[in-house]
C-alpha positions in Angstrom: 62.6 70.8 -54.2 61.3 68.1 -51.8 62.7 64.8 -51.6 58.9 63.6 -52.7 58.9 65.5 -55.9 62.6 64.1 -56.4 61.7 60.4 -56.1 58.2 61.4 -58.7 60.8 62.6 -61.1 63.0 59.3 -60.7 60.2 56.6 -60.4 59.0 58.2 -64.0 62.5 58.9 -65.4 62.8 54.3 -64.7 59.1 53.7 -65.9 60.7 55.8 -69.2 63.4 53.8 -69.3 61.5 50.6 -68.8 58.8 52.0 -71.9 62.2 52.3 -74.0 63.3 48.9 -73.7 59.9 47.2 -73.8 58.6 48.9 -76.6 61.5 47.2 -78.6 59.1 43.7 -78.6 56.5 45.1 -80.7 57.5 43.2 -83.6 57.1 40.3 -81.8 53.5 41.4 -81.7 51.5 40.9 -85.1 48.6 43.8 -83.5 48.8 46.2 -81.6 46.1 44.6 -79.5 48.4 42.3 -78.6 51.6 44.7 -78.0 49.7 46.3 -75.4 48.5 43.0 -73.5 52.1 42.2 -73.5 52.9 45.2 -71.9 50.2 44.8 -69.3 51.3 41.4 -68.4 55.2 42.8 -68.2 54.5 45.5 -66.4 52.5 43.7 -64.0 55.0 40.9 -63.8 57.8 44.1 -63.0 55.7 45.1 -60.0 54.3 42.4 -58.4 54.8 41.3 -54.9 53.7 37.5 -55.1 54.2 34.6 -57.9 50.9 33.3 -58.2 50.6 33.8 -62.0 48.0 35.9 -64.0 46.1 36.5 -60.4 49.5 38.2 -59.6 49.5 40.4 -62.7 46.3 41.4 -61.8 46.4 42.3 -58.1 49.9 44.4 -58.9 48.0 46.6 -61.4 44.7 46.9 -59.9 42.9 45.5 -62.7 38.8 44.2 -63.1 38.8 40.5 -62.0 36.8 40.1 -65.6 40.3 40.8 -67.3 41.8 37.3 -66.0 40.1 35.6 -69.1 41.0 37.8 -71.7 45.0 37.2 -69.8 44.7 33.7 -70.3 43.8 34.4 -74.1 46.4 36.3 -74.9 49.1 33.9 -73.6 47.7 31.4 -76.0 46.9 33.4 -78.8 48.8 32.9 -82.2 49.1 36.6 -82.5 52.3 37.0 -80.3 55.6 34.8 -81.8 57.3 33.4 -79.1 60.3 32.9 -81.0 60.7 36.4 -82.5 59.9 37.6 -79.0 62.6 35.9 -77.3 65.2 36.3 -80.2 64.3 40.2 -79.5 64.7 40.3 -75.7 67.9 38.0 -76.4 69.2 40.9 -78.5 68.2 44.0 -76.0 69.5 41.7 -73.0 73.0 42.0 -74.8 73.0 44.8 -75.5 71.6 46.9 -72.3 74.4 45.0 -70.5 77.6 45.2 -71.4 79.6 44.0 -68.8 78.8 40.1 -69.5 81.4 38.1 -69.4 81.8 36.4 -72.9 84.3 33.6 -73.9 85.0 32.4 -77.6 82.2 34.4 -78.5 79.9 33.2 -75.8 78.1 34.6 -72.8 78.5 33.0 -69.7 75.6 33.3 -67.4 75.9 32.1 -63.7 73.0 31.3 -61.9 72.3 30.1 -58.1 69.7 27.2 -57.5 68.2 27.8 -54.4 67.5 24.4 -53.2 65.3 24.1 -49.7 65.7 20.9 -48.1 62.6 18.8 -46.8 61.2 19.3 -43.2 61.7 16.2 -41.1 64.6 14.3 -39.9 66.6 11.5 -40.7 64.5 10.7 -44.2 65.3 8.2 -46.2 66.3 8.4 -49.5 67.2 12.2 -49.1 71.0 13.4 -49.3 71.8 16.3 -47.2 72.3 19.1 -49.7 74.9 21.8 -50.2 75.6 24.9 -52.0 77.7 24.3 -54.8 77.0 27.1 -56.7 80.4 29.0 -55.7 82.8 26.5 -56.4 81.2 26.3 -60.0 81.9 30.2 -60.0 85.8 29.8 -59.0 86.3 27.1 -61.0 84.7 28.9 -63.9 87.0 32.2 -63.4 89.9 30.3 -62.8 89.6 28.4 -66.5 88.7 31.2 -68.4 90.4 34.2 -66.9 
């Protein structure tokens, strides 16, 4: 088999796994149409190359510009239960990722906040920034491991 066929098969398996995971979010939507818009938004967010909101989703999926208003309406729709969506998503993540560090039954997630210094030299009231997340991770690991 050629490498292109193998690559297509791999991509299809990846998208089928993606669909299996996000289809579990269906109970957060009171209507099928709302769920299909949710899938559309998640797919667009998954493959977008920029972070310009709804425009990114439309551009990434190649949708018509007329869908912009419909996507806006989706985000303000009462038929999407955000509390339920959050709860379901959290349970999916905890089920899918089994190697999470837990202490006293609580999951520890460490994020690395990117700080971008302001441009310019010796600006008044601007402190120099340094990376402190490595120190936080080391202290957490020493404390709990």
